[in-house]
Each structure stands twice: as structure tokens, then as C-alpha cells.
C-alpha positions in Angstrom: -14.4 -30.3 27.7 -11.7 -30.4 30.4 -8.1 -30.4 30.1 -8.2 -33.9 31.5 -10.2 -35.0 28.5 -7.6 -34.4 26.3 -5.3 -36.4 28.5 -7.6 -39.0 28.6 -8.0 -38.9 24.8 -4.1 -39.9 24.4 -4.4 -42.3 27.3 -7.4 -44.4 26.0 -7.6 -43.3 22.2 -10.8 -44.0 20.3 -11.0 -46.9 17.9 -10.1 -45.9 14.2 -12.9 -46.7 11.7 -11.4 -48.6 8.4 -12.4 -46.6 5.2 -13.2 -48.8 2.1 -9.4 -49.2 0.9 -8.2 -50.2 3.8 -10.9 -52.7 4.3 -10.2 -54.0 0.7 -6.4 -55.1 1.8 -7.9 -55.9 5.4 -10.8 -58.4 3.6 -8.2 -59.9 1.4 -5.3 -60.5 4.0 -8.3 -62.7 6.2 -9.4 -64.4 3.0 -6.1 -65.7 2.2 -6.3 -67.4 5.4 -9.2 -69.3 4.5 -13.1 -68.5 3.4 -15.1 -66.4 5.8 -18.6 -64.6 6.3 -18.6 -60.8 7.3 -19.5 -61.5 10.6 -16.5 -63.1 11.2 -14.5 -60.5 9.3 -15.5 -57.5 11.4 -14.8 -59.8 14.6 -11.5 -60.9 14.0 -10.8 -57.3 13.2 -11.8 -56.5 16.5 -10.0 -59.3 18.1 -6.7 -59.2 16.4 -6.3 -55.3 15.8 -8.3 -54.0 18.9 -7.5 -50.2 18.1 -9.6 -50.5 14.4 -13.1 -51.1 13.9 -15.1 -51.5 10.5 -18.7 -50.9 10.1 -21.2 -53.2 7.9 -21.4 -50.4 5.6 -18.0 -50.4 4.5 -17.2 -53.9 4.7 -20.0 -54.9 2.6 -19.4 -52.2 0.1 -15.9 -53.5 0.0 -16.9 -57.1 -0.6 -19.3 -56.0 -3.2 -16.4 -54.1 -4.9 -14.2 -57.2 -4.8 -16.9 -59.3 -6.2 -17.4 -57.0 -9.1 -13.4 -56.9 -9.8 -13.6 -60.4 -9.5 -11.3 -61.1 -6.8 -13.5 -62.9 -4.4 -16.7 -65.0 -5.2 -19.0 -66.4 -2.7 -21.2 -69.2 -1.7 -23.8 -70.1 1.0 -23.1 -72.1 3.6 -24.9 -73.6 6.8 -23.4 -73.1 10.0 -24.0 -75.2 12.9 -26.2 -73.6 15.7 -27.3 -70.9 13.4 -30.7 -70.7 11.7 -29.8 -69.3 8.4 -26.9 -69.9 6.1 -24.1 -67.7 5.9 -22.6 -66.1 2.8 -19.0 -67.2 2.7 -16.5 -65.3 0.6 -13.1 -66.5 -0.8 -10.4 -65.3 -3.1 -10.5 -66.5 -6.5 -7.8 -68.2 -7.6 -6.2 -65.7 -10.5 -6.2 -63.0 -7.5 -4.1 -64.9 -5.2 -1.0 -62.9 -6.0 -2.5 -59.6 -6.1 -4.4 -60.5 -3.2 -1.2 -61.1 -1.4 0.3 -57.8 -2.6 -2.9 -55.8 -1.3 -2.9 -58.0 2.0 1.0 -56.8 2.5 -0.1 -53.1 2.5 -2.7 -53.8 5.2 -0.2 -55.5 7.4 2.4 -52.7 6.8 -0.5 -50.1 7.7 -1.7 -51.9 10.7 2.2 -52.2 12.0 2.4 -48.7 11.7 5.0 -48.9 8.8 2.9 -46.9 6.4 
């Protein structure tokens, strides 16, 4: 390592990988806008929040947690131009209020307010 590496780190910091707790809040914030599949959730994060990344493992662990809690449900959908159906996720009606509350935590975190 050279001292220039330290300066380079702060000029172009590496992406921050979301943990499961943040991922739960992020996923709910996106699903409140409409149904989505896992691939779209990852792509949207990288597009809208370029400083953050999300691994498949953490994403699907968070989605499983949300399904087990009854917060989200899923269904299969054939997507144009794709060979196989995609598993789509949506927020369950009874979870709308709590989902908005958790989504606001993501927004505050992503905006640097937490």
C-alpha cells in the first residue's frame, strides 16, 4: 500500500454492501412502488443508489424473512424475452402501513440522516 492508496480510497470509496436489516427496509420501499423480481431489486439499487450493492444471498434471505413474516407474497410471471418465468414479490395488504414505516427508515439511511 502507498499513501496515494489512502487518498484514492476517499476519492472513490468502494460500494457499501447492504446487510439483511437494511435490505428488508430497501425491499419494502421498492415493493411499495410495485411488484418486482429479485434481479430488478438488485439492478434498481445499483442504478438509484450507486454507492450501495446487494448480494443475491442477502437479498433472498431478506425476501424469505419477509415471506415468513407475512409481509410479502410472491407469484410466478412470464416475462417477455425471457425463457423462464420470474418470481415476483409484492407487499401484502395488511402490511402496507408497517412497510411504509420500514421503507422510511431506508430512505433516512440512504439520505444520510441515520
